[in-house]
LOTIVO-210264 format. One record per residue (C-alpha): residue number from 1; x, y, z. Coordinates in steps of 0.1 Angstrom, whole numbers, padded with zeros to 4 digits. Each point is the difference from the previous one (the first is absolute). Example, Ala and Ser with C-alpha at 12.3 -4.5 7.8 and 13.67 -1.06 7.14 Angstrom:
! residues 2
+-----+-------+-------+-------+
|   k |    xx |    yy |    zz |
+-----+-------+-------+-------+
|   1 |  0123 | -0045 |  0078 |
|   2 |  0014 |  0034 | -0007 |
+-----+-------+-------+-------+
This chain:
! residues 104
+-----+-------+-------+-------+
|   k |    xx |    yy |    zz |
+-----+-------+-------+-------+
|   1 |  1845 | -0497 |  0269 |
|   2 |  0005 | -0036 | -0009 |
|   3 |  0010 | -0024 |  0028 |
|   4 |  0037 | -0006 |  0002 |
|   5 | -0004 | -0037 | -0009 |
|   6 | -0018 |  0010 | -0033 |
|   7 |  0026 |  0026 | -0009 |
|   8 |  0029 | -0024 |  0007 |
|   9 | -0016 | -0028 | -0020 |
|  10 | -0008 |  0022 | -0030 |
|  11 |  0035 |  0014 |  0000 |
|  12 |  0016 | -0034 |  0002 |
|  13 | -0022 | -0014 | -0028 |
|  14 |  0008 |  0030 | -0023 |
|  15 |  0037 | -0002 |  0008 |
|  16 |  0002 | -0037 | -0008 |
|  17 | -0020 |  0003 | -0032 |
|  18 |  0023 |  0029 | -0011 |
|  19 |  0031 | -0020 |  0008 |
|  20 | -0013 | -0030 | -0020 |
|  21 | -0008 |  0022 | -0030 |
|  22 |  0034 |  0017 |  0002 |
|  23 |  0018 | -0033 |  0003 |
|  24 | -0017 | -0012 | -0033 |
|  25 |  0009 |  0031 | -0020 |
|  26 |  0036 | -0012 | -0010 |
|  27 | -0015 | -0031 | -0014 |
|  28 | -0025 |  0021 | -0020 |
|  29 |  0027 |  0023 | -0012 |
|  30 |  0022 | -0029 | -0011 |
|  31 | -0029 | -0015 | -0019 |
|  32 | -0010 |  0032 | -0017 |
|  33 |  0036 |  0012 | -0007 |
|  34 |  0024 | -0029 |  0000 |
|  35 |  0037 |  0006 |  0002 |
|  36 |  0014 |  0009 | -0034 |
|  37 | -0032 |  0016 | -0013 |
|  38 | -0001 |  0036 | -0012 |
|  39 | -0016 |  0029 |  0018 |
|  40 |  0000 | -0016 |  0034 |
|  41 | -0001 |  0033 |  0019 |
|  42 | -0029 |  0012 | -0021 |
|  43 | -0020 | -0032 |  0005 |
|  44 |  0006 | -0001 |  0037 |
|  45 | -0008 |  0038 |  0003 |
|  46 | -0032 | -0005 | -0019 |
|  47 | -0011 | -0027 |  0023 |
|  48 |  0009 |  0021 |  0030 |
|  49 | -0019 |  0030 | -0014 |
|  50 | -0031 | -0021 | -0006 |
|  51 |  0001 | -0014 |  0036 |
|  52 |  0005 |  0035 |  0013 |
|  53 | -0030 |  0014 | -0020 |
|  54 | -0022 | -0028 |  0013 |
|  55 |  0011 |  0007 |  0036 |
|  56 | -0006 |  0037 | -0004 |
|  57 | -0035 | -0005 | -0015 |
|  58 | -0008 | -0024 |  0029 |
|  59 |  0011 |  0027 |  0025 |
|  60 | -0019 |  0027 | -0017 |
|  61 | -0032 | -0020 | -0001 |
|  62 |  0001 | -0011 |  0036 |
|  63 | -0025 |  0018 |  0023 |
|  64 |  0013 |  0020 |  0029 |
|  65 | -0010 | -0015 |  0033 |
|  66 |  0014 |  0025 |  0024 |
|  67 | -0025 |  0010 |  0027 |
|  68 | -0027 | -0025 | -0013 |
|  69 | -0015 | -0022 |  0027 |
|  70 |  0009 | -0037 | -0003 |
|  71 | -0037 | -0009 | -0001 |
|  72 | -0004 |  0021 | -0031 |
|  73 |  0030 | -0012 | -0020 |
|  74 | -0010 | -0013 | -0034 |
|  75 | -0032 |  0020 | -0001 |
|  76 | -0001 |  0023 | -0031 |
|  77 | -0016 |  0029 |  0020 |
|  78 |  0023 | -0001 |  0030 |
|  79 |  0011 |  0034 |  0010 |
|  80 |  0030 |  0009 |  0022 |
|  81 | -0009 |  0011 |  0036 |
|  82 |  0009 |  0035 |  0012 |
|  83 |  0036 |  0004 |  0012 |
|  84 | -0011 |  0009 |  0035 |
|  85 | -0021 | -0032 |  0003 |
|  86 |  0029 | -0020 | -0015 |
|  87 |  0025 |  0015 |  0024 |
|  88 | -0023 | -0006 |  0030 |
|  89 | -0007 | -0037 | -0009 |
|  90 |  0037 | -0005 | -0007 |
|  91 |  0009 |  0015 |  0034 |
|  92 | -0026 | -0022 |  0017 |
|  93 |  0013 | -0031 | -0017 |
|  94 |  0036 |  0008 |  0008 |
|  95 | -0010 |  0007 |  0036 |
|  96 | -0017 | -0033 |  0003 |
|  97 |  0030 | -0018 | -0014 |
|  98 |  0024 |  0017 |  0025 |
|  99 | -0024 | -0008 |  0029 |
| 100 | -0002 | -0037 | -0012 |
| 101 |  0038 | -0002 | -0002 |
| 102 |  0005 |  0015 |  0034 |
| 103 | -0025 | -0024 |  0016 |
| 104 |  0017 | -0031 | -0016 |
+-----+-------+-------+-------+
């Protein structure tokens, strides 16, 4: 349950980095496989496959953080809390948010 400001900032940073990298790919492709060269689809496909494999390995090696307390994130021995505790804490947090919005 990260604060909204943190979630929005992280999403915006990731979005902009992804956009910048994507914008640079045509320049990379033109450098690696200039017009008139042979096997352009194979070269571009190989680069795309390599990037996909790196992304898949990164996703597979990432730790699952669902139901882990924020104070325990990054700790190697952090264990997820019980679903009942998670649901209770989430309901309390959502209730406090609704009460704060209603009071404002």
